[in-house]
C-alpha positions as CSV (number, residue, x, y, z in Angstrom):
1,M,0.0,0.0,0.0
2,F,1.3,3.5,-0.9
3,K,0.6,6.7,1.0
4,Y,0.5,9.9,-1.0
5,A,2.1,13.3,-0.2
6,E,2.3,16.2,-2.6
7,F,4.5,19.2,-1.9
8,Q,5.0,22.4,-3.7
9,F,8.5,23.9,-3.2
10,Y,9.7,27.4,-3.5
11,I,12.8,26.6,-1.3
12,F,16.0,26.0,-3.1
13,S,17.4,23.0,-1.4
14,R,16.3,20.3,1.0
15,G,18.3,18.2,3.5
16,L,18.8,14.5,3.2
17,H,15.7,13.0,5.1
18,Y,14.7,9.6,6.3
19,Q,12.7,8.0,9.1
20,I,14.7,5.8,11.5
21,R,11.5,4.1,12.8
22,Q,8.5,3.5,10.7
23,P,10.9,3.8,7.7
24,Q,9.6,4.8,4.3
25,G,10.3,3.7,0.8
26,K,9.6,6.6,-1.5
27,L,8.7,6.9,-5.2
28,V,9.5,10.5,-6.2
29,R,8.1,12.3,-9.2
30,V,8.1,15.9,-10.3
31,L,4.8,17.2,-11.6
32,S,6.1,20.6,-12.7
33,G,9.4,22.3,-12.6
34,Q,12.8,20.6,-12.3
35,I,14.9,19.2,-9.4
36,W,18.3,17.5,-8.9
37,D,17.3,14.5,-6.8
38,V,19.8,12.7,-4.5
39,V,19.6,9.4,-2.7
40,V,22.2,8.4,-0.1
41,D,22.7,4.9,1.5
42,V,22.6,5.4,5.3
43,R,22.8,1.7,6.3
44,R,26.0,1.3,8.3
45,R,26.6,-2.3,7.3
46,S,26.0,-1.8,3.6
47,P,28.9,-2.0,1.2
48,T,27.6,1.2,-0.3
49,F,27.2,3.1,3.0
50,G,27.6,6.8,2.5
51,K,27.5,6.5,-1.3
52,W,25.1,8.7,-3.3
53,V,23.4,8.8,-6.7
54,G,21.7,11.8,-8.3
55,A,19.3,12.4,-11.2
56,T,17.5,15.3,-12.8
57,L,13.7,14.9,-12.6
58,S,11.2,17.2,-14.3
59,G,7.5,17.5,-15.0
60,E,8.4,17.2,-18.7
61,D,10.4,14.0,-18.7
62,K,8.1,12.2,-16.1
63,R,11.0,10.1,-14.8
64,M,10.8,8.8,-11.2
65,V,13.2,7.8,-8.6
66,W,12.7,4.9,-6.1
67,V,14.2,5.6,-2.6
68,P,14.4,2.3,-0.7
69,V,14.1,2.0,3.1
70,G,17.5,2.7,4.6
71,F,18.3,5.6,2.2
72,A,18.2,9.3,2.8
73,H,16.6,11.6,0.2
74,G,17.1,15.2,-0.7
75,F,16.9,17.5,-3.7
76,L,17.7,20.9,-5.1
77,V,15.1,22.8,-7.0
78,L,16.5,23.9,-10.4
79,S,13.6,25.9,-11.7
80,D,11.7,28.8,-10.1
81,S,9.4,26.4,-8.3
82,A,8.7,22.6,-8.4
83,D,5.7,20.4,-7.6
84,V,7.1,17.2,-6.1
85,L,4.9,14.1,-5.5
86,Y,5.9,11.3,-3.2
87,K,4.3,7.9,-2.9
88,T,5.5,6.3,0.3
89,T,5.3,2.8,1.8
90,D,4.4,4.2,5.3
91,F,3.0,7.3,6.8
92,Y,5.1,10.4,7.7
93,A,6.1,10.2,11.4
94,P,7.9,13.5,12.3
95,E,9.1,12.1,15.6
96,H,11.2,9.5,13.7
97,E,12.5,11.8,11.0
98,R,16.2,12.4,10.8
99,C,18.2,14.7,8.5
100,V,21.8,14.5,7.3
101,L,23.3,17.8,6.1
102,W,23.0,18.3,2.4
103,N,26.5,19.6,2.2
104,D,28.3,17.1,4.5
105,P,31.9,16.9,3.1
106,A,32.0,13.2,4.0
107,L,29.3,12.6,1.3
108,G,30.9,14.7,-1.4
109,I,27.6,15.3,-3.2
110,E,28.1,17.2,-6.4
111,W,25.1,19.7,-6.2
112,P,24.6,21.7,-9.4
113,L,24.5,25.1,-7.8
114,A,26.4,28.3,-7.8
115,G,26.5,30.1,-4.5
116,E,24.6,29.4,-1.3
117,P,21.2,27.7,-1.6
118,I,18.2,28.7,0.5
119,V,17.8,26.0,3.1
120,S,15.1,25.7,5.9
121,G,16.0,26.0,9.5
122,N,15.3,22.3,10.1
123,D,17.6,21.3,7.2
124,R,20.4,23.6,8.5
125,A,20.1,21.8,11.8
126,G,20.8,18.4,10.2
127,K,23.7,16.3,11.4
128,R,26.8,15.1,9.6
129,L,26.7,11.5,8.5
130,G,29.2,10.5,11.3
131,E,27.0,12.0,14.0
132,A,23.5,10.9,12.7
133,E,21.3,8.1,13.9
134,L,21.4,5.6,11.1
135,F,20.2,2.2,10.1
136,D,22.4,-0.8,11.0
């Protein structure tokens, strides 16, 4: 069963989010606009721990990204605004949400941006990968 969440973003960048309990798999699609979408493995025992992949998603190309349980997800809005749709495998549980800093040097994510992005207070308060509560 999938749960639905639709967001309209006027912010520029989003931290790398996941839920440590009641974890979610996410199917991510952009309805309008364009984003640089990033997925990071946050499973300590995984051979790909701390590795990331990124892809451009837009309302025009209708491509989607699957974010499995145990992975953090974040994005950068590349257009003036973007409508992003998530289908999730479980409900949002804010008390279990965790955030890794989008610009943690340990991850080395190559964000396609010039200058400093606009980031929410919650996302600025994210933790570095080495300090975050992660999956085993």
